N, C-alpha and C positions, 0 to 999 in steps of 0.2 A: 537121637533125632533133634535137630535144632528147632526150637519153637519159632513160629513166624508171627510177628506182631504187625498189625495194621494200624496206621495212625488214625486217630478219631476224626470224623468229619466235623468241621466247624459250622455251627448253625449261625449264619450271619444275622438273621432276624432276631435270634435270641440274644446275641452279643450286642446288637444295636439297642435292644430294650434295656439291657443292663447298663450300657455306657453310651447314651445318645450324644452327650456333649463331646466325647472323645471322637466319635464318628463325624460329627459336624465340624469339629476343629480340623480333622484330617482332610475333610472335603474342601474347607476354605484354603488350607495350605496348598492342596493340589491345584485348585483354581488359580491361586496366586502364582504358582510356578508356571502354569500354562500361559497366563497373561504376561508374565515377565518374558517368556520365550517369544511371544508374539510381538511385544514391544521391541525386543532386541532385534528380531528379524526385520521389523519395519525400519528401525534406526540404521541398520546395516545397508538399507536401500537408499538412504538419504545421500545427497550430493552437495558439494560446495559451490555457491554462486556468489557473484558480487552484489553488494548493496551499498547505499549511501548512508554515511553517518548523520548527515544533516541535509536539509532540502537544498537542492541546487536547480537553477533555471537552465533553460536551453542556451547553448552558446558558451558555457564555461569549459575551460580545459581541466580535465580531471587530474588531481594530485593525490599522492598517497594518504594525506591526512583526511581526505574526503571519503575514503573507501574502507570497506571492511568485507571480510569473507564470512558468509553465514551458511550453516547446513540446513537444507530444506528437503522436503519430500514432495516432489512434483512429478508424479509418474506420467501425467498426460500433457503438461505444459512446459516441461523442462526446456524444450528447444526454443522457447520464447525469451529465455533469460541468459545473461552472460555467465558462462561457467568460469570457475576459478582458474582453469588452465589457460584462459584467454585474457591476458592482462589489458585493462583499460587505461593504464597510466599514460598521461599526456595526450590522451585522445579527447575529442570534443564531444560533449553531451548534446545531442541533437533534440532532445525532448526534456521538459521539466520533470524532475523526479523528487518525490517527497522524502523526508527523513525516515530511514529504516526501510525504504522500499527497494525492491530488487531492480537492478538495471536491465532494461530490455536489450536483447541481443542486437536489435536493429536501432537502438537508441544512441549508439556511439559511432563516431567515424573519425577519420584523420582530419577532415576539414568540416567546418560547420556547413549545414545545408542552407547557405545564405540565399540561394536562388528561390527558396520557398518561404523565407522569413520576411515579414512585413511589420511596419510600425503602425499601430492602430490607436488613434486618439478617441477617447470618449469622455463624457461628463458624468460624474458621480456625485450624488448628494453628500453634503459635508458629514452627515451623521451615518452615512452608509459605507464608510471605509475607516480603517485604523487611523488614529490621529498622527501617528509617526510613520506612516507608510513612506517608503523611499525606493529609489532605484535599486534594481537587482533583487528586490523581495519577490518571493514566489507566492502566487495567490490562486485562489479559485474564485470564479464569478458566479453569483446566483441571481436569478431573475425572480422578482416578486411581481406577478402579473397585475396590470391595472384592473380594478373591479368596477364595472359600470352599473351593477345592480345590487351592490352590497353583499354579494355572496362571498363565502370564504374562499380564499385563493391559496394555492399551494406553490411554494418556491421550487425552482428547478435549477440545477447546475447547468450552466450553458458554456462554461470554459473551465478547464482544470489545469493546474500546474503551469501557469503562464507567467512570464517574467515582466515585472514592472520596469520600464525604461526610465521614466521620469514622472514626477508629480508637480503640478503647478501650485505651489504653496501660497503664492500671492492671491489667487482666487479664494483659497481657503480662509485667508486672513480677512478678506472682504465680506465673508459670510455667505457667498453664493455657492454654486456647484463647483466641484473641484475637477480640473482637467487632469486626466491620467493617460499616459502613453504606454501601451502594452506591446510586447513582442509576440507575434502570433504567426502560425502557419498560414500561408496564403490560401491553402485549400479549405480552411475552416472559417475564413472571414465572412463570406456571404451568409452562411447559416447563423453565425454569431450576431451579425448586425441585424438580421431579420428578427432574431429573438430579443435583441437589445431594445428595439423600438416598442416592445410590448409591455413595458413596465419599468419598475425600479431595479437598478443594479446594486447588489451588495457585494463588497469586496471582502473576502475572507483570507487572511494571510496564513501561510504555513508557519509552524513553529520554527524559531531560529536556533 
């Protein structure tokens, strides 16, 4: 008669007390493996879209040197940006886009939306704009509200990624306010001018 042997039962709690470090190490390895699988799964769901290498104002014609493809994970807002399969080469950028920013799907067209573009002149204090600001620079405009009772005020962005058309450097040399001409969307001008009258404007240039 052939004897029958049964394999001994492993007492997990006893083994853990004998080698706790080994169990903890195995647990860490298992967690790392699960995390790696999750990251790989997320990466596989990323897509390629177009972005700008450097800041560009509205109205420029896009060239290969300005563009790059980047992989992003945008499950909810992917439709808002230009996919790599849709080439923006030689198209017109209808909105200002900063360096490294994704290009909006509706932000490019065959022709510039000149019907909506307007030239807006304003005065800016000499100390409130970069000393070497020039045409075609891309800037944001911040408002520092006038304070009538000495209370602390908070600055607010009232225009983003707009293009400078020209700077009146003659007024700068005379020491007064500097005249600056901006390219803006007609539909945003009324709100901008209403805000502009409420305090000081500070011009913040995007990196070149």
